[in-house]
C-alpha positions as CSV (number, residue, x, y, z in Angstrom):
1,M,-2.9,14.6,-33.6
2,L,-3.5,12.5,-30.5
3,L,-6.9,11.1,-29.8
4,T,-8.0,11.2,-26.1
5,L,-11.1,10.3,-24.2
6,H,-13.6,13.0,-23.0
7,T,-15.4,11.5,-20.0
8,D,-18.8,12.7,-21.4
9,S,-18.4,9.8,-23.8
10,V,-18.8,7.2,-21.0
11,A,-20.4,9.3,-18.3
12,S,-23.4,6.9,-18.0
13,M,-20.9,4.1,-17.2
14,L,-19.2,6.2,-14.5
15,R,-22.4,7.1,-12.7
16,P,-24.6,4.6,-10.7
17,A,-27.7,3.5,-12.6
18,R,-29.7,4.0,-9.3
19,K,-29.1,5.3,-5.9
20,G,-27.0,3.0,-3.8
21,A,-25.7,1.0,-6.7
22,D,-22.1,0.8,-8.0
23,P,-21.3,2.4,-11.4
24,K,-20.6,0.0,-14.3
25,L,-17.1,1.6,-14.5
26,A,-15.2,3.0,-11.5
27,L,-13.4,6.3,-12.1
28,A,-10.2,4.7,-10.9
29,D,-10.5,2.1,-13.6
30,L,-11.1,4.6,-16.4
31,P,-7.4,5.1,-17.4
32,A,-7.1,1.3,-18.0
33,Y,-10.4,1.2,-19.8
34,A,-9.5,4.2,-22.1
35,R,-6.1,2.8,-22.9
36,Q,-6.8,-0.9,-23.2
37,T,-10.4,-1.0,-24.5
38,L,-10.8,2.2,-26.4
39,D,-7.1,2.6,-27.5
40,M,-6.9,6.2,-26.5
41,F,-3.9,8.0,-25.0
42,G,-5.2,10.5,-22.5
43,L,-8.2,11.7,-20.4
44,N,-10.2,14.8,-20.4
45,I,-12.2,14.7,-17.2
46,T,-15.3,16.8,-16.2
47,T,-15.3,18.1,-12.6
48,D,-18.7,16.7,-11.8
49,L,-17.2,13.2,-11.7
50,L,-14.9,14.3,-8.9
51,A,-17.5,15.3,-6.4
52,G,-16.4,14.4,-2.9
53,A,-12.8,13.6,-4.1
54,T,-9.9,14.3,-1.7
55,P,-6.4,15.2,-2.6
56,S,-5.3,11.6,-1.8
57,S,-8.0,10.1,-4.1
58,L,-6.9,12.4,-6.9
59,E,-3.3,11.4,-6.4
60,R,-4.4,7.7,-6.7
61,L,-6.2,8.4,-9.9
62,R,-3.1,10.1,-11.3
63,E,-1.0,7.2,-10.3
64,R,-3.4,4.8,-12.1
65,A,-3.4,7.0,-15.2
66,D,0.4,7.2,-15.3
67,K,0.7,3.5,-14.8
68,E,-1.5,2.9,-17.8
69,R,0.2,5.6,-19.8
70,C,-3.1,7.3,-20.2
71,S,-2.5,10.6,-18.4
72,C,-5.0,13.1,-17.2
73,L,-4.5,16.0,-19.6
74,L,-7.5,18.4,-19.1
75,L,-9.9,19.1,-16.3
76,I,-13.2,20.6,-17.6
77,E,-15.6,22.7,-15.6
78,P,-18.9,21.9,-17.3
79,E,-21.0,24.6,-15.6
80,P,-20.6,28.1,-17.1
81,L,-19.5,30.7,-14.5
82,E,-20.6,34.3,-14.2
83,L,-17.1,35.8,-14.5
84,G,-18.5,38.9,-16.2
85,H,-21.1,39.7,-13.5
86,E,-21.0,43.2,-12.2
87,S,-21.2,41.9,-8.6
88,D,-17.9,41.3,-7.0
89,K,-19.5,38.6,-4.9
90,V,-20.9,36.7,-7.9
91,G,-17.8,37.2,-10.1
92,G,-15.5,36.4,-7.2
93,A,-17.3,33.2,-6.5
94,G,-16.5,32.1,-10.1
95,V,-12.8,33.0,-9.6
96,E,-12.6,31.0,-6.4
97,R,-14.3,28.0,-8.1
98,I,-11.8,28.0,-11.0
99,R,-8.9,28.3,-8.5
100,R,-10.1,25.1,-6.9
101,V,-10.4,23.5,-10.3
102,I,-6.8,24.5,-11.1
103,K,-5.5,23.0,-7.8
104,A,-7.4,19.7,-8.5
105,A,-6.0,19.7,-12.1
106,S,-2.5,20.1,-10.7
107,I,-2.9,17.1,-8.4
108,L,-4.2,15.0,-11.3
109,G,-1.2,16.0,-13.4
110,C,-3.2,17.9,-16.0
111,N,-1.6,20.7,-18.0
112,A,-4.8,22.7,-18.6
113,I,-8.3,23.3,-17.4
114,A,-11.3,24.4,-19.5
115,V,-14.0,26.8,-18.4
116,S,-16.9,28.6,-20.0
117,V,-18.3,32.1,-19.3
118,K,-22.0,32.8,-18.6
119,S,-22.4,36.5,-19.6
120,D,-24.2,38.7,-22.1
121,D,-22.0,40.2,-24.8
122,T,-21.4,43.8,-23.8
123,E,-18.3,45.9,-23.3
124,D,-18.8,46.2,-19.6
125,F,-19.2,42.5,-19.1
126,L,-16.1,42.0,-21.3
127,D,-14.0,44.2,-19.0
128,F,-15.3,42.4,-15.9
129,T,-14.4,39.1,-17.4
130,V,-10.9,40.3,-18.3
131,D,-10.3,41.4,-14.7
132,R,-11.5,38.0,-13.3
133,F,-9.4,36.0,-15.7
134,R,-6.3,38.0,-14.8
135,Q,-6.9,36.9,-11.2
136,I,-7.3,33.3,-12.3
137,V,-4.1,33.5,-14.4
138,D,-2.1,34.5,-11.2
139,T,-3.0,31.1,-9.7
140,A,-2.5,29.3,-13.0
141,D,1.0,30.7,-13.3
142,K,2.1,29.5,-9.9
143,L,1.0,25.9,-10.8
144,D,2.1,25.9,-14.4
145,M,-1.4,25.5,-15.6
146,N,-3.1,26.7,-18.8
147,V,-6.7,28.0,-18.8
148,L,-8.8,27.3,-21.9
149,I,-12.0,29.1,-22.8
150,S,-14.9,26.9,-24.0
151,P,-17.0,29.1,-26.3
152,R,-20.7,29.2,-25.6
153,V,-23.7,31.5,-26.3
154,G,-23.3,35.1,-25.1
155,L,-20.0,36.8,-24.6
156,T,-17.9,34.1,-26.1
157,E,-20.2,33.0,-28.9
158,K,-18.4,34.8,-31.7
159,P,-14.8,33.7,-32.3
160,E,-13.7,37.3,-32.8
161,R,-14.9,38.1,-29.3
162,V,-13.0,35.1,-27.8
163,T,-9.7,36.2,-29.4
164,E,-10.3,39.8,-28.3
165,L,-10.8,38.5,-24.7
166,I,-7.6,36.4,-24.9
167,K,-5.6,39.4,-26.1
168,K,-6.9,41.7,-23.4
169,I,-6.1,39.2,-20.7
170,G,-2.6,38.9,-22.0
171,G,0.2,36.5,-21.2
172,F,0.5,33.0,-22.6
173,R,-1.7,31.0,-20.2
174,V,-5.1,31.5,-21.8
175,G,-6.2,29.6,-24.9
176,T,-9.3,28.1,-26.4
177,F,-11.1,24.8,-26.3
178,P,-13.2,24.8,-29.5
179,D,-15.9,22.2,-30.2
180,F,-16.8,20.7,-33.6
181,K,-20.5,20.8,-32.8
182,V,-20.4,24.4,-31.7
183,A,-18.4,25.2,-34.9
184,V,-21.1,23.6,-37.0
185,D,-23.8,25.4,-35.1
186,S,-22.1,28.7,-35.9
187,G,-23.1,28.4,-39.6
188,D,-19.6,28.6,-40.9
189,P,-17.5,25.9,-39.2
190,E,-14.4,26.4,-41.4
191,A,-14.1,30.1,-40.6
192,Y,-15.0,29.5,-36.9
193,L,-12.3,26.9,-36.5
194,R,-9.7,28.9,-38.4
195,K,-10.0,31.8,-36.0
196,L,-10.0,29.7,-32.7
197,V,-7.7,26.8,-33.5
198,P,-4.5,28.8,-33.5
199,Y,-5.1,29.4,-29.7
200,A,-6.1,25.8,-29.0
201,P,-3.9,23.1,-27.5
202,V,-7.0,20.8,-27.4
203,I,-10.0,20.4,-29.6
204,C,-13.3,18.8,-28.6
205,A,-14.6,16.4,-31.3
206,T,-18.2,16.0,-30.4
207,T,-19.9,13.1,-32.2
208,V,-23.6,12.4,-32.2
209,E,-24.6,9.3,-34.3
210,L,-22.4,6.9,-36.1
211,T,-23.3,4.1,-38.5
212,E,-21.0,1.1,-38.8
213,P,-19.8,0.1,-42.2
214,E,-21.1,-3.2,-43.6
215,L,-18.5,-5.9,-43.5
216,A,-18.6,-9.6,-44.2
217,E,-19.7,-11.8,-41.3
218,D,-16.2,-13.1,-40.8
219,E,-14.8,-9.6,-40.7
220,P,-16.4,-7.9,-37.7
221,P,-16.1,-4.1,-37.6
222,K,-12.8,-3.3,-35.9
223,P,-11.4,0.3,-35.5
224,R,-7.9,0.4,-37.0
225,K,-5.0,0.9,-34.7
226,K,-2.7,3.8,-35.4
227,K,0.9,4.0,-34.4
228,V,1.6,7.2,-32.5
229,E,4.7,9.1,-33.7
230,E,6.0,12.3,-32.3
231,E,2.6,14.1,-32.5
232,E,2.0,14.9,-28.9
233,P,1.8,18.5,-27.7
234,E,4.8,19.7,-25.8
235,E,2.9,19.7,-22.5
236,I,2.3,15.9,-22.7
237,E,5.2,13.6,-21.9
238,P,5.8,12.1,-25.3
239,E,8.4,9.6,-24.3
240,S,5.8,7.6,-22.3
241,L,3.4,7.6,-25.2
242,D,6.0,6.7,-27.7
243,E,7.3,3.9,-25.5
244,E,3.8,2.4,-25.4
245,S,3.5,2.4,-29.1
246,D,6.9,0.9,-29.7
247,E,6.1,-1.9,-27.2
248,D,2.8,-2.6,-28.9
249,L,4.7,-3.0,-32.2
250,E,7.5,-5.1,-30.7
251,E,5.0,-7.5,-29.2
252,D,3.2,-8.1,-32.5
253,D,4.0,-11.5,-33.7
254,G,3.0,-10.7,-37.3
255,P,-0.2,-10.4,-39.3
256,R,-3.2,-12.4,-38.0
257,G,-6.2,-12.2,-40.3
258,L,-7.8,-8.8,-41.2
259,E,-6.5,-7.1,-38.0
260,G,-2.9,-8.1,-38.6
261,L,-3.0,-7.2,-42.2
262,L,-4.4,-3.7,-41.4
263,S,-1.7,-3.2,-38.7
264,A,1.0,-4.1,-41.2
265,V,-0.4,-1.8,-43.9
266,L,-0.9,1.0,-41.4
267,G,2.7,0.8,-40.3
268,A,4.0,1.2,-43.8
269,D,5.4,4.4,-45.1
270,D,3.5,4.3,-48.4
271,L,0.0,4.1,-46.7
272,D,-2.8,4.6,-49.2
273,V,-5.9,5.8,-47.3
274,D,-8.0,4.8,-50.3
275,D,-7.2,1.1,-49.5
276,E,-8.4,1.3,-46.0
277,P,-11.8,-0.2,-45.0
278,A,-14.6,2.3,-45.0
279,P,-14.9,4.1,-41.7
280,P,-18.2,4.6,-39.8
281,T,-20.3,7.5,-41.1
282,H,-21.2,10.3,-38.8
283,S,-24.3,12.4,-38.7
284,P,-25.6,15.1,-38.4
285,Y,-22.3,16.5,-39.9
286,D,-19.3,15.2,-41.8
287,L,-16.2,15.0,-39.7
288,L,-13.7,15.1,-42.6
289,P,-14.1,18.8,-43.5
290,L,-13.7,19.8,-39.8
291,V,-10.6,17.7,-39.4
292,S,-9.2,18.9,-42.7
293,T,-9.7,22.5,-41.5
294,I,-7.8,22.1,-38.3
295,A,-5.0,20.2,-40.1
296,A,-4.8,23.0,-42.6
297,V,-4.1,25.6,-40.0
298,G,-1.3,23.4,-38.5
299,F,-3.1,21.9,-35.5
300,D,-1.1,19.1,-34.0
301,G,-2.4,18.8,-30.4
302,T,-4.9,16.5,-28.7
303,V,-8.4,15.8,-29.9
304,A,-10.9,15.0,-27.1
305,V,-13.4,12.3,-28.4
306,R,-16.7,13.3,-26.9
307,Y,-19.5,10.9,-28.0
308,T,-23.0,12.2,-27.0
309,G,-25.2,9.8,-28.9
310,K,-27.6,7.1,-27.7
311,G,-26.9,3.4,-27.3
312,D,-23.8,1.7,-26.0
313,P,-21.5,4.5,-24.9
314,S,-18.4,2.4,-25.2
315,R,-19.2,1.3,-28.8
316,G,-20.1,4.9,-29.7
317,A,-16.7,6.2,-28.4
318,D,-14.9,3.4,-30.2
319,L,-16.6,4.1,-33.5
320,S,-16.0,7.8,-33.0
321,R,-12.3,7.2,-32.6
322,W,-12.3,5.0,-35.7
323,A,-14.0,7.7,-37.8
324,L,-11.7,10.4,-36.5
325,E,-8.6,8.4,-37.1
326,H,-9.7,7.9,-40.7
327,A,-10.4,11.6,-41.1
328,I,-7.1,12.5,-39.6
329,G,-5.3,10.1,-42.0
330,V,-7.1,11.5,-45.0
331,A,-6.5,15.1,-44.0
332,T,-2.8,14.7,-43.2
333,A,-2.2,12.7,-46.4
334,K,-3.5,15.7,-48.4
335,K,-1.2,18.2,-46.7
């Protein structure tokens, strides 16, 4: 599994604190920040951050992302669209909006977009939604883009309804973008994920609150660094990611204190996860059972780290990555 950054994690850094001020982090600098500071290997960008963007500015962002080997992978439309509305005008507006999102995603170099549907759960609304998605897929096919459904309350609240919708749309362009928090809120996260993950190239790992482990004063909390092997989804260019990891390892002059020791241990074939330092603890739900479930059904795609808690967003995203890396290590070791 490949850990990538969801821009919701650092949204407050990307938006000006007040009118007329510059944001703490420019969108163009996000790829470098995600790769060098947060040690993540891709971006999942929400469309609200692209307001006013032009094709040339999107191309520049793509170039920056490719240069940093932190590609734009997924473009997310955060506002649910009324694709199931009986009005052709309302439903058609949703279709046109998604078509624009697809075109922007193509310029950014993404291989997928994610959308959510605002609709009650009735058979009529299901049929309307299917028709609108088929129109969307026509555009997605032409640009080699996948369309992922983000489940939400209403028509796509139940996983069975989502899979029914996908089957009725047909083809291979439509999948799912399940979220850990939504899975937990369903009441049976394991069953929820088992039904949706087989259709998911990307999973959203929403985190809320993390508590750092207690270490000695001379051992500051440091998320472990994990070598990326051939774990990328087919849509991503694995050679660029693998080259980065190999370069990182080649430039390592050897163990330097705790960090060097951990790097050496983590690169060994006989890794014992029980010997690793304790990871941050997450609340209000445990991440390990969720990661174990997706690993058990064979998920090997990208995981979008989406920190939504309070405090320093950069630290929250970093701790989230650390906790998820540990959970992935434990879950895959048990397979």
